[in-house]
N, C-alpha and C positions, 0 to 999 in steps of 0.2 A: 743665482747659481744653485743648482741642486746639491744638497748635502747628503752624502751617503756614509752611513756608519756600518762597519762590519763587526759582527759578533761571532766569536767562536765559543762554544760551550765545552767545558772541561770539568772532569771530576776524578777523584782518586778511586772511589769505589766502583767496582764492576763485578757482577756476579760470575761472569764467565772468565774474565781475566783481570783480577784485581791489580790496581796501580799500573795499568797498561800504558798510560800516557807518559809514565816515567821510565819505561823500559829503555835501556841504552843500546845504541848501535854506534860503534866507533867513538865511544866516549860522549855521545850526545843523546839526549832523550828524544822520544818520538814527538813530544810536545814542542821541543825546540825546532825540530825539522819542520813541523807544521807551521809554527808561528813565523819562522824565517821565510817560508814560501808565501804565506798569505800577505805578508808585508810588502811583497813585490808588486801587488796589484796597483795599477795606475789610476783607477777610477774611484776606489774607496778612499774617502778622506781621512778616516780614522778607524783603527781597529781596537777592540777591547775584548777581554776574556771574561766570560760569565761563568763563575764557578760556584761551589756550594759554600754555605756558612759553617761547614764542619772545620774543626781545627786542623785536620791533616790536609786541608786544601791550601794551607799557607805556602806549601812548596810550589803549587801552581802559581800563586800570586808572585812569589819571588822570581820564578822563571819569566813571567810576563814583565815584571818591572825591569829585570836585567836586559830585556830586549826592547825596552822603551814603550811598553804597552800598558794601558790602564786595565784595571780589573774591577769586577763587581762580585760580591759574595751574597748569595741568596738561597732560597729554599731548595732543598735537595730534589724534591719531586715536582714542584711547580716550576718547571723550566720556563713556561710562558711568562710567569710573573718575573722571573729572573731577567728575561730579555727586556720586558717592558720597563722595569725599574732601572735597568742599567742605561737605558737610552732616552728615557722620558724627558730629561732636562737638557738634551743635547741639540735640540732643534733639527732633528733628522727629518729629511723628506723620505728617504728610503733606508731600509735595513737589509744587510746581507747576512744570511745565516749559513755557517759552516760548522762542522764538528771536529773536535781535536783528535778523534781516532782515525783521521785521514791524513797521515803524515806526508803524502805525496800529492796533495791537492794542488791543482795547477793555477797559478795567479792569472795566466792569460785566459784561462777558461772562466775564471771569476769575472774578468773584465768583459768577455764576450756575453756572458749572461746578463750582467748589469747593463751593458750597452743595448742589448735587444729589448730589455724591459723598459728602458728610458725612451728608446726610439718609438716603440709601439704604445707608449703611454699606458702601460699596464699597472694594475694594482698588485699583481703577483706574477712571478714567473720562476720557473726552475729548469735547469738543464736535464733533470732526470725524472720528470713526471712520466716518462715512458720507459724508464729503466733501460736505456740503450748504451749509456756510458758504463764503464766498470764501476762496481761498488767501491766507494772511496773518493768519488769526485762530486759528491752531492753539493749543489749550490742552490740556495733559494734567495730570491730578491722580492721584497714586498714593501709596500708603502707603510709609513708609520701609522697612517690612518687605519689600515687593516690590522696592524699589530694591536693598536689600542682597542679596536672593535672586538678583536678576539679576546683580549685580556678582560674586557668588560662582560663578555657574554658566554665564553666557553665554560662549560661545567663538567664535561666528561673527563675522566682521569687521563685518557690517552691524549685528549686535546691539550690538557695542561702540561703533560709530560713531554710531548713531542712538538710543541710550539705551533706548528702550522696546519694541522688537519682541519681545524675550524675554518681557517682562511681558504684552504684548497676547496672545501665543499661549497664555498660561496662564489668561487671564481669559475667562469667558463673558459676552459683551455682547449676546447674542441677544435678551434681553428689553428692551433699551433702544434707542430710536431718536430721531432728530431730526425727527419728523413735523411739529413745529410750525414748522419752518423751510422756507420755500418753496425748492424745488430750483432755482429760476431763479437763485439767487445762486451756485450751485456753479461756474459757468463764469468767475466774476470772479477777478482777481488783484490783491491788495493787499499783496503781498510784493515783495521785491527780490532777484532772482537774476541779472537781466541789465539792460543799459542801458535797454531798452524798459520794464521794470518801473519803473526809477527815473524815467523820463519821466512815467509815469502817477501815481506818488506825488507828484512835484513839482507836477503839474497839480492834484491834489486839494488839497494844502496851500496852493498859491497861490490857489485859488479858493474853498476852504471853510474854510481854517484848519486847525489841528492839534488841535482839541479837540471834534470832533464824534463822535457814536456811529458804530459800524461801519455801521449801516443807512443813515445819511445818506450816507456815502461810496458804499456799494453801490448805493443807489437812483440816485445821481447818475450812476454808470457805466452803469447800465441805461438811463438816459434820454439818455446821450451816447455813442452807439454808436461814433463815430470814436475817442473816447478809450479806450473799452473794448477796441477791436480792436487797439490799439497793441501789447499784449502777450498777446493771446488765443491765439497759436499755441504758447506755451511750456507744456510738460508739467508737471503738478504733481509735486513731489518727485522731480525728475530725478536729483538726487544719490543718493537712496535707490535708484532703479532701477539706477544704475551700480554701487553697492555690491552689490546683489542679484545682478546679472549676474556679477560677479566671483566670488561664492561658489557659484553654481549650476553643477553639473556635469551636462551633458545626457547622457542615455542614448544609446548607439550600437547600435541594433538592426539586425542583419543576418541573423539566423537564423530562417528560416521553413520549415524542413524538414518538420515535422509538418503545417504548414498546407498545404504543397504536396501532401503525401500525401492529406490530407483533401479537397482540391479535386479530386484525380484520381478520387475515389470517390463523393463526395456527389451529384453530378449524375446518377449511375446509379440513385440511390435516391429522390431528391426532385426533382420538377420545379422548376427554378430554383435548386436547391441550398439553399433555405431557405424560410421561410414568410411572409416580407415582402420584396417585390422591392427595397425600399430597402436591405436587408442583403445583396443578391446580390453575387457576385463581379464582375459587370460594373459595379458602382458604386464599386470601389476599384482602386488600382494593384495590380499583381501582387506587389509587395513590401509585403505587408500581412497581418495575421492573418486566417485563414480561419474560425476559430471561437474563441469565448471560453470559458475554463474556469471562471472565477470573477470576482466583483467585490466590492469593499469600499470604501465611501465614494465617493470620486471616482476610484477606480482600478479597472482591469480587468487580468486576466492571460490571455494566450492559451494555446493548447495547446502552444506551444513554450516556455512559461514566461516570455515577455516581458511586462514591466509597461508599461502605458500610462495616461496621464492621459486620462480619458474626456471627450469634448466633447459627444457627442450624448446621453448619458445615456439609453440605451434608446430612441432615437428620440423623445426629449423626455418619456418616460413616467416617468422616475425623478427625482422632484423633490427628494427629501431626500438621497439617496445610496444606493448599492448596499448591500444587506443592512443597512439602517439599523436599529440595534439596537432602539429602542422599537417599531418596526413588526414586526420579526422576532419579538421576545419575545411580543407580543400574538398574532401568528398561531400561534406554537408552542403557546401555552397553549390557544387555541381548537381547534387540530387534535386535541387529546386528546378533544374532545367529538364528533368526527365532522365530515364535510364536506357531505353531501347526504342529504336525508331525503324521506319520502313526502309530508310537508306542509312548508310554509315554515318556515325557521328563525326563531326569535324575533328574531334580529338584523336581519331585514328591516325590521321596524317601527322599531327604534332607528336604523338607518341612514337610513331614509326621513325620519324626523323631524329627525335631526341635519343631513342634507344640505339639506333644504328650509328650515331656519332660515337657511341661508347665502344663499338666493336669494329675496329679497322679490318678491312678486307671483306666484310660482309655488306651486301648491297640491298637485301630485301628481308622482310620480316612478316611472319604470320602470328596472330594472337589466338589464344584459347584460354580455357578456364582451368585446365589441370595439366599436369606434367605428362601423363600417359598419352594424351592426345597429341602433344607435340613430338614426343619421341617416336610414336608410331607414324606420324606424318613424315618425320625425317627418314625413317626406314622405307616408307612408300616411295618417297622421292628418289632415294638411292637406288631402289630396284628399277624405277622408271628410267633413271638416267643411265644406268649401266646395263640394263637388260638382263640382270642376273637375279637369282632367287635367294641365295643364302645371306643370313645376317649373323655377324660374329660379335660376341661380347664376352667380357670376363665371367667365367662361371662362378667366381667367388664374390661377385657383387650382389648385394641383397635385393635391389629392386631397380627396374627401369620402366616397367609399364604393367598395367593390369591386363593388357591385350595378349592374345594367344601366342604371338611370336616370342614373348618373354616367359609368361606363366607356364607355357608348355615345357620349359626346361627346369621347372622347379618341382618340388615334391607335391605341390598342390595343382597337379595337371589334369585333374578329373574334369571332363567336359571339353578338353582340347584334343582334336583328332591327331593321331600320330603323324599323318601327312603334313600337318602344320608344324608340329614339334621338330620334325626332321629338317625343316628349312632354317633352323637356328643352330649354330655351332658355337662352341665356347673355347676359350683359351685361359691360361693362367694370367691373372691381372698383373700389370706392370712387368710382364716378361716378354721381351722382344723375341727371344728364342721360341717361346711357346706360340707366339703369333706367326713367326716364320713357318713353323711346322704345320700350322693350320692352313696357311696359304699353299704349302706344298701338298697337303692332303686333299685340298679342294681347289685345284688350279682352275682359274677362269670361271669360278662359280660364286665367289663371295662378292656381294654388292657393296657391303659397307662394314666397317668396324665402329661400334658405338661403345664409348667408355667414359667414365668420369675422368677428367684430366688430372685430378689429384685426390688422394685418399688420406685418411687419418694415419694409416700405417706407414705412409711415406715419411712421416716425421720420426719414425722409430729406427729407420735405417735397415729394416728387414726386407725391403723390396729388392728385386734383382738389380734395379737401376738406382744408384745413389742419388741421381739427379732426375727430378721430374721433367725438367726441360729436355734432357737428353732422351728420355723415353718418348715424350710427345713428338719430338722432331723425327726420331727414328721410326715411330709408328706411322706417322703421316707419309714419310718417304716410302716405307714398305707398302702401305696401302696403294699409293699412286703407282708404284712400280708394278703392282699386280692388278691395276685397273679398278681398284675399289675406292670408295669414298671414306673419309674419316669424319666421324661425328663426335664432337665433344659434348658430353652431357653435363652442363653446369647447373643442373637442377638444385643440387645441394651446395656446391662450391661457389656458385654465383653470388656476388655481393658479400662474400665471406672470406675467401682466400685473398681476394683483392677486389678492386672496383674497376670494371664490373666482374672480373673472374680470373680464373687461372690462365686462360688462354691469352689474356692481355697482360697478365703478370709476367709471362714468359715470351710475349710477342709471337705467339703461335697463331697461325691462321688455318683452322680446320675448314673442311668443306661446308659443314653446317654445325650449329651449336643449339642446344636446347636450354631454355631458361625457365625458372619458376621459383617457388618457395619465397625467398626474401626479397624479390625484386619489386614487390608492391606492399611490403610490410604486412603480410598476412591476408591481404585481399586476394580474391581468386583472379589471378592474372598470370599467364605463362606465355612464352614466346619461342618461336623457331626462327633463327636467323641463318643466313647462308649466302653463298655466292650467287650472282644473278643467273648464270647459265644453268644452275640447278633449280633455284627457286622459281624461276619464271615458267617452269613446266606446269606449275599449278596455276598459272595465269590464264587470261582469256583473250589476249591481244594477238597472239601468233596464229593467224588464220591458216587453216589447212593442217596444223599440227595436232596430233592426237592429244586429247585433253586428259590431264591427271586430276582426278577429283581429290583435292588435297584436304584442307580443313574447311568444313562448312558447318558453322555452329551459330545458332541464333544469339547465343549469349557471349560469344567471344569478344565482341566490341562494346560491351556494356560500359557506360560512361564512368561508373564509380570505380571499376577496376582500372580503367585507363588513367583516371585522375589520381588514384592511389599510387600508380606506378610513376607518374610524372612528379608527384610530390615527394616520393621516396628518392627518386633520382636527384632532385634538387637538394634534399637534405645531405645526401652523400657528396654532392659536388661542393657544398658550402661548409662542410664540416669534415673533420678527420675521423670518420666513423670507423674505418678499417683499423686505423692506428689505435683508437680507443678500445675496440673490441679485442684486438690482438694483445694489447697491453694487459687487459684483464685476464685473458686466457693464459698468458705467460705467468702472471702473478698466481693464478690458481694452480698451475702446474708446479711452480716452485713450492708453494705452501703444502700442497698435497703430497708431493714427493718427500718433503722433509718430514711430514707427519707419518707417512708410511715407513720411512727409515727409522724414526724414533720408536715406532711401534714394533719394529723388527718383523715387518710383514712384506718385505720386498718380494718374497717368493710367492706370495698369495694375492696381492693386490698390485696390479701394474697399470701403467698409464701410457696411452699413446699421446705423446706430447705435441700434438698439432695445436698451435695457439688459436686457430679459428674454430676448433671444436675438440677439446680434450675428451678422450674416450677411455673409460676405465674397464679393466678386465678383472673378474673375481674368480679365484681358484679354490679348490678344495684342498684337503690335507695331502692329496697325491699330486698337488700342483697342476691340476687340470682345470680348465674353465668349467664352471658349475653354475647351472641355473638356480639351484637351491641357495647357494651362498650369495649370488647376485641379487636374488629376490629378498633375502634377509637384509642385505645392505640397503636396498630400496626402501624396505619397511622402516628401517631405523632412521633414514634420512627424512622420510615422509613424516614420521612421528615428531621430528624436530622442525617441521615446517618447510621442508624443501621437496618439491615434486621432482624426484630424481629417477631416471630410468637407465643410468649408466653412462650418460654423456652430458656435457655442459656446452651450450651454444651461447657464447657471449653476444649480447645485443647492446645497442647504444644507450639503453636505459639502465643497464646494470652499472653498479658503482663499486668502488673499492670496498666499501662497507659490506656490500652483498657478498663479495668474495671472501671476506673474513668471516662473515656469518656462515657461509658454506663450509669454510675450513674448520670452524669450531664444531659444527655438526658432523663433519667428516671425521674429526678426531674422536668424538664420542662414539660414532658408529664403528670405527675401527676397534674400539675397546670391546664392543659386543662381538664383533667379527672374530677377534682373537680368542675369546672364550668359546665361541661356536666351533672353531677349528679343533678344540680339545675334545668336545663332546658331541659334535654334529649340529648342523644348522637346524635340524628338526626340533631341538630343545628350545629354540628361540623364535622360529618362524611360525606365525599364525596362518593356518591355511596351507594351500599348495604352492609350489614354485611356479613362477611364470613359465610360459611355454614358447617355443619357437613359432613365429608367424607362419613360415613355410614348413608345414609338417603334413605327412600323408594322412594320419589319423587324428581325430579330435581327442 
């Protein structure tokens, strides 16, 4: 029979709320509420309290004894040692870890977590590795073997103080998720770290008693916003953040000699110095890498040998990580068979079938090497299908294509005839009213509407429609009512907002969809999917029908791109990539918002809290977005070893440690930013501010 020992850690000292476990509610301490609830677990054979060897911990020991629980007194800071010593002679197979600052922890949830761990034969499992439950319900279950291994090998202060980080780093949890828990609960706090937390717990016990399930308390908080907001500004696991910051040593990057030499030469060879304007020298501070030599996982190394945590991940195209081994291995193997042939590779059929399985309602697919080709192909098909000329898209969207139909509407329209520019019309993004007005202005003339199905700002609540799903449904209905097609551009959102994208996240069926960026983990592979009656216009089987010359590219079916896409899809299918990436995005948002709040810079540094790609906005003393201050912040982050351009794109290779590294660099950069607000960014920024990509003059 499996023996399970439960350990709750408790201490008197607390920097934020001293003696918190002894605070009384209705004549009973928080510790007593906690212990009485965990004792109700049916699967844990024995509970004990692991406290400190300080004299004032005797009160904790007395409470434990009065409730029939054993206790162990150990080192104040080495909690890992406390756990190991307390259980090493008890022949435990598994250990359950909870903390005593969670007075309303749910015994049924403890049993659910234990049961899952045992059934799956796992060495470690937690109900909150994705932070979907309210804070205050944290439960970890791990084998005694893993506890002993951590005790013998963990050396970092945070690993010793917080017990399980060493174990978590050695366990692959990518196949498990808490999808059955609504993420709406994640923002709730049912733990006690500060007095505001205690007020919330007191209110819950006073109004609901101390014997309810966690969900009863959680739903009550969701329905009583004023109570929920009492402690809503407190960051989750703030003590752990403090420990992590103490152990993290930021890089100090100052050498860009090779980069400077590169910059002096490259513009004589390549117009713009690169092949994507977003990567250009005018998009970065002068103290930054000019070129990258290699990448692995979440890191890149420049030509000076400097190492950086990558935030952009190949302009959002690298969804799993640089040189991600399963993808690289598959591509290497296929390269031995050749790259390009006189007839199509057999992989085209396999890739088409596999990709279309992901997109319900779409019957056909065309491949290409870049996003501009497939968005332009979609526009061409829409014009051919409807017999109309005009193309509509949001005027506030940064990029859809380098082709004339889009570039003509930007400030960089030199070389585009006015006659072409006039065939594109714009509306306000995420605004059904603006789109209605556009159809009224151009009746029976608009062939299609192309738009990203989801944007970063959708997470801020500033869009006209609070619901992305509502906007998409209404936009499709409006298009069809007016005889136009709806094209969802999943170039950025695909394989990020969901798998494969936003349209499947909300069960939306656009007429066509364009895909790229992360769908092949950085390899050059893009796709256009759509309904048969539209897509087959680009085919060759309907004799007598006028032919649409759709996409015809020698390199569109190269085997390495197809193989990379197939391998990437397999990784997504077999692992919880989206959940992993979103959890890291959520963690970053929480940490950075807390640091902004602590620095009192809420009016000057803001965050679009989209978990799939958090975006930062930097403002001047007048509280207006400012390229100078944005560039200064980039400079400071780069100096600390983070290649940052204002956004963070979580990938499958990023880890929680990377997020804490980012957060510490973010904190130090905020300190510089705050000083610059007083005297101007010019005092701190070396060189000129970055410039807008789409600008009339150089």
